[in-house]
Structures are given as C-alpha cells and as structure tokens.
N, C-alpha and C positions, 0 to 999 in steps of 0.2 A: 768562680773565684769570689771570695768574700770581699766586701768593701768596708773600710774603716775610715772614720773621720777623726783627725787629730785636732785637739784643742791646742791653743797656744801654750796652755799650762804644761802640756806634756813636753814640748820642745824646750821651753824655758827650764824645766826641771832637768832635762838632758844637758843643756848647755851649762847649767849651774852645778852639775854633777851631784844632784840630790839623790837620796836613796832609791828613788824609782827610775833613775837613769838607765839602769840595766834592763828594765822591762821595756823602756822605749827603744833602746838599742835592738832588742830582740824583735820588736815589731818592724823596725827598719830593715833588719837582715831578712826577715820573713818576706817582706815586700820585694826586696831585691831578688830573692829566690822565686818570686812569682806565686807565693802562697796566698797573698791578698793584695788588694789595691789600697793605697793610702791617699786620702784627700784632705785638703785644708782650704778654707775660704781665704781669699786675698785679704779680707778684713782682719783675720787672725794673724796672717803673715805680718800685716802692718802693726798689729799689737806687739808682736815679738820685736819688730824693728824699733818702734818708739820706746819700748821698755829698755832695750839695750842701749839706745841712743841716750836716754836719760841717765842711765847708770854708768855707761862706759865711754860715751862719746861717739863721734861719727866713725872713727876707724873701727871700733868694736862692732857697731851696727852693720857696717859694710862687710865685715868679716863674717858675722852671723848670717847675713843675707847670702853670701857666697857659699857658706856651709849648707844652708837649706837648699840652695839651687842644685847641690850635688846629691841630695837625698832623693829616694824614690817616692816623692810626694807630688801629686798633681794638684796644682793650685787652681781653684775654681774662681773664675772672675765674678764680679758683681757689676752687671751691666744690664741694658735693656733686654737682652736675651734671657736673663735670669730673674725676671720680675717675680716669678713664683718664690724664689729664694728670698728676695727682699720682702715680699708680702709675708712669708712665714716668719721671718726675723722680726718684722713689725708686730705681728700677732703676739709673738713671745714677749716682746718688749712691753706691749700694752697690757699683757695679762700676768706677767711674772716679774719678780724682783731680780732682774739680771741686767748686766751691762749690755749695751747694744752689740759690741763685738762678740760677746758670748752668745747672744741671740743668733748671730749668723752661723756660728759653729753648730749650734743645736738645730737650726733650720736646715742646714746642709745634711746633717745626719738623718733628720726626719724625712726629708724629701727623697733622699737616696736610699732610704731604708737600710742604713748602714749602722754598724756598731760604732758608738761614740766613745773615744778614748780620752779620759781626763782624770785628774785627781782633785779638781776644783769643786769644793762643796757647794758652790753656787748652783751647780747643775742638778742638785737635789730637787729644784723647782720643776724640772722637766723629766724626772726619773720615771714617771708613769707613762710618758709619751715616747721615750727612747730606750733602746737597749744600750746600757752604759757599761763599759769595761772600766771599772774604777782602778786607778793606779794607786797603790798603797805601799 
C-alpha cells in the first residue's frame, strides 16, 4: 500500500472549499478504502489549528481539530523517538527557503519515501528530493 504525506495546505484548501478540495476528498476516500495510507506531522496539524484559530476563533479551531480526528490520517509525533525527522527538518530549514512547519512535512515525506501532496509553491525548493503530487 502506498504512503502519502499531506501538507497542511491540502487540508486548509479542503476546509476552505477551494478548487482543489475535490482532489483532497478523493485522497481521503481512497485512504478510507485502504488504497493508501495518509500521514501528517503533528507540526502541520498545529499549523492548521493556529491558522483556523486566527481566522475563526477557538470554536472554529476545535471544530477543525475534531474533523481531522475523524479523517483517515495518521498523525506522526515529533519527539525524541523521531529525531531523524527533526534532523531532516532542520537540514531543510538550514538549506532551503521554507517555513519550519513546511520543513517537517517535507522531512516526513522524504524519510518515509512517501508521495508528498501539496499545492504550496514553497515546496518547489525540495522538488528534486521528493515525489510531489501537486494539487492544482
């Protein structure tokens, strides 16, 4: 079974009902059907939470968190057991022009040899190092 890593950009696009939302929904349905596994770093979960909190307040952020909890997405922790993930994110941050949260998403995809799903053009910086499924 293939593994895919979701960037926060993909879920934010889904929640905002942007044009790529249908593509994200299809990925979620395919994961529910067992066609692939979806992963997301807890750092990127936090990015979705704080973005929603800023725009819509605490109630909206809690609602989004509840929605994500129902999705077929495995959240990958950032702790002492995952220092390889932290190290790779740090390498990306030191060598690429990317936000630190985005570095965790890219690092997770690289270490898991997973397809990375995003529409965020910031990831062009790691396009040669990852297999990216661009949402458009």
